[in-house]
N, C-alpha and C positions, 0 to 999 in steps of 0.2 A: 504494499500500500504506499502511496506517495503522500507525504504530508504537505498540506498547503497552509499558507499564512492564516492565522486567526486574528480577530474573532470572526465567527460566522454570523452573518447577518441574517436574522430570522424574522419571518413575518407569520402572524397568526390569522387564519381566517376562521371566523366563528369564536369570537372572544366571549364566550358564555361561561356557563357554571364550571364545566370540567377544565377548560383552558385557563380560566383564572385561578382555579384551585391547584391544578397540577402542573400545566405545561408552562404557563408565563412564570410563576415562581421558579420553575427549574431552569428556564432561560436565563433569568436574572442571576440565578446562584452558580451558574456555569462559568468558569473563568475564560472560557474561549467562545463565548456566545454573547450576541447583543440583540435586544428586541428592537428591530427596525420599525415594524408597523403592526397595528392591530386593525381588525376589520369587524364591524357589526352591521347588521341592516339598520340599526337605530344610531344616527350620528351622535346623539347625545350619549348613548351607552359607549360607544367607541371613544369619544372624547373623555368620558370618565375613566375608562380603562387605561387609555394612554396616559392621561395626567397621573392616575395613581401608581401606575407601574413604570412610567419613564419611557414609553414608547416615543419614537421620533415622529411618527404618522399616525393619524386616526382616520379610518376610511370606511365608507359603506359598500364600495364596489370591489368585490374580489379581484377584477381584472386589473383595476388601478393599483392595487397592491402588488400583484404579480409583475406588473411593468415598472415598479420602482427600481431606479438605478441602485446598484450595489447589492440587491437582494440575492441571497445564496440558497435559501432553504424556507420551507413552508410547512407550517403545522395546519393541516385540514381537520378542524374540531367543530365542524357545523353538524347539522342534522344529517342522518344517513342518506336522505334522498338527494343531497348535495354532493356527497363525497366523490361519486365518480367524475362529474363534470369538472369540479374544481381541482381534483388531483390530476386529471388529464391535462387541464390547461397549465398547471404548474410544471409537470413533467415535459411537455411539449416545448416549455421554455428553458428546459434544462436545469430546473431547480430540484434540489433534494426534497422529498417529501415524507413527513410523518402523517399518517392518516389514522383517525380513530376508527374504532370497531363499531358495528360492523363495517367492513371494508367498503362494500358496495350493495346493491340490491340483487345482482345476479353474479354467477360464477364467471360468465363471459366477460363481464365488466371487470372483475377483479384480475382475470388473467391478461386482459388487454392492458391494464396498468402496469402489471409486472413485466410484460414484454416490452412496453415503452420505456420503463425505467432501465431494463437491460440495454436497450438500443441506444438510449442517451447517455449510458454510463454514469448514472446518478443513484443515490440511495433511495429506496422505497421501504419504510419501515411501518409495520402494523403496531398500533399502540396497545399492547398487551402486558401489563405490569408483571403478571405471573411469569413471564418468561425470563425475569431478571432475578428471581430468588436463588440463592446459593443451592437450595435443595433441588429445584427443578434443573438447574444447570448440572449438578452432580449426577442426578439420575440420567439425564440425557447423554452425558459422557460415558457412563457405565454401560448404558445401552449400546452406544457406538463401539465400545471396546469389547462387547460380546459378553460381559460379566453376568448378564441376566439370560444369556442364551437366546433362543428364538422367542420372539414375543408371540404368546399364544392368545392371551386374554386381557382385556382392561375393563375394570369396573369404575365407574365415575358418578358421584353424586354432587351436584352443585346447587346451593341454595343461597339467596341473598334477598333481603326483604325489599323488593321493588314492585310488589303487585299493585299497590295504590298508584305509582307512576303509570304502570301499564294499562291500568283501568281508568286513568284520568281523574282519579278521585282527589289527588293533590299532586303538587310538583316538588314536594320537599325531598332533597337528596337523602339517600338512606346509607351513607358511608360513615355514619357516626360523627358528621361534621357539626360543628357549632359556628354560628355566626357566618353563614354562607354568604360570599360576596355578591353572587348573582344567582338567582333562583332559575331552574330551567323553565322554559316557556311551556305553557300548556299546548299539547299536541306533539311535543317533541319526543315523547315516549309512548304515547297512546293512540296517535293517529297512523293508521297503517301506510297512508300515502307519504307520511314524513318518515316514520321509524321503520317500515318495512314489515313489522309484526311485533309480537310480543316477547316473551321469553326466548324463543328461538333465535331472534335477531340480536336481542339486547344482552343475553347472558350466555347462551350456548355458542355465540360468536367467540367467547373466551376459550370455553371447554373444547370446542371443535378444533381451534387452533392449537390447543395444548396438545392434542394427540399426535399431530404431526411434529410439533416442536420436540416432544419427548422422543418418539420412535423414529422419526424420519420417514414414516410411512403415510401413503395417501389413502384417502377413503376409495372403497370400490363399490359399495351398495349400502343403502340406508333404508330401514323401515321405521316409521314414526307414527306415534299417536299423540294427540294434543287434547287437553281439556281447557275450555276457555272460560269456564265458571261464569257464564252469562256476559262476558266481555267480548268485544270484536277482536280482542287479541288472546293468543294462547297464554295460559297462566302455568298449567302444569304440562311438561313434556317428557316423553319416554321414547328413547330412540335405541335402535340396535343397528350398529354400524359394523360392516366387515371391512377391515383394511385390505390393502392390495396383497398382503402375503397371507391372507385368510384369517388373520387374528380376529377374534370376536370382542366387540366393545359394546357395553351397555352405558347409556347416558340417562340419568334421571335429574330433572331440574325443574325448579319452581322458584317463583318470587314470593310465594306465600308462606312466610316463615318469620318468627320474631327476630329481632336484632340480636337477641341474646342467644340465638341457636342457629348461626350461619354454619353451613357445611360446605366444604370442597375436599371431598375423599377421593383419592385416585389410588386404585390398586393395580399394579402391573405385574402380571403373571408371565413369567419366562420359563424356559426349559431348565434353567439352572438356578433360578431363585425367584423371589417376589419382593417387589418394593411397595411399601406402604406410605402414602403421602397424606398428610392432613394440613393442606394449604392454609385454611383459616386459623389453624393452631400453630403453624410454623414448625411441625413435627414431621420426621422422615425416619423410615426403618427399613434396613435391607436384611431379608431373611434367605440365605442361600440354602439349597438343598444339602450342601456339604459345607461345613465350616460353621463359624459362630455368627449369631445374629449381631448386626451392627447398628447402632443408633446414631444418627447424625446429631451434632449439637443443634438444640432448638434455636430457632431464630428470634431475636429480640422484637418487641412489638412493632417497632418501626420498620422492621425489614419483612414483615409478613406480606404486605401489599405494597411493594415499591413503586408508588404512583408516579414518581419522578424518573424511575428507571428508563422508560422508553425515550423520553426527551434527552437524558444525559447520554445514552448510547447513540442517538440519533446525531447529535452534534459530533461526537467523537468519531463515528462512522463517516459522516460528511467530510470531516477534516482529514480522514485517513489515519486515525489514531487507534482505531478499534475495528474489529469485524462488525457487521451488522448482527445484532443479537435477536432480532425479531423480523426477518425479512418479510417482504410483502407476499411471498408465495405461501406463507403460513396463513395469512388472510384469505388467500385464494382457496387453500384447501378447506378452510372454515366455510367459505361461501359454497363450496361443492357440497358439503354436508348440509348446510342450511337449505339450499335450494332443493335438494333431493328430499330433505325431511318435510318440507312444505308440500311438495308433490305427493310424497307417500301419504301423508296425514289426509290429503284431499281424496286420493283414490283408494286407500286402505291396501296398497300394494307395495312391495319393496321396489326401490328405484336404483337403477345402476348409475353409477358415476363414471363419466368418460372424460378423460384427461386429454 
């Protein structure tokens, strides 16, 4: 990797709740990044964010932001219906792009963005903080080294209390935040035309990307059932995914859970051992078929969900200082699962994934 001069000049398209909570503070804290511009549909909101966080420009038009002189990289943190067009415009201009999840509305759109980033020689990173925990990175490397043997089965349970967001009952974030700088707009999570769908787009976008992140394997077939609980969006989701090597995966996920009982349990079953991950608890255990059980050091509270991890890695990768730890093709793999799951839930049939 070739190192280029810093600091990286970064613009943020969609300076709303998550951008002002995670991405913009991470830009300001990074020693090799500068916040060049912020964009919001509301000029008053853009001005407020620019003034409070020290951005040089406050804009309402994403294209004006992309055409600013000196801009190197862009965070696309708008609602999901805007991700594809805005990321594509940035990539076409040769800008590095950090894109929020869900990456797009369709797998074809996600693949197009990945191919465009490759053609332009720029970084495309999907914003999945779970890809930056020491436990997840350790499991991935052990799988790559063959210490678990052949992966045969994965069991995944993911819950996070966002059902009220998905139902449009309120817009209060549910990550245990106090004094939220900007609340999500009504519709951002509960309008299908804006959000894509419910739990499948909002949360399983994390879980589906994590499968390929850990194993390096892509999805081959998906069967899914959804329960909407009277909502226009799916609230309870159950998926059976077959990976390209034949490994069987079960994913259960819902947003209908108390804050006090969030689950992200990942069980990876290989021919040489089992890995037990408790992501919301910061715990990980390796149980080999031969040898002693190994407990990884528990993560401190601040390391369980490294919300600034994607931005930190994005800047370093764009500057040639580190490899991309959450490349766009993980988001593409997630969109393949999501798209197939939505079709399967409609037809009550398994859906093949074609790469």
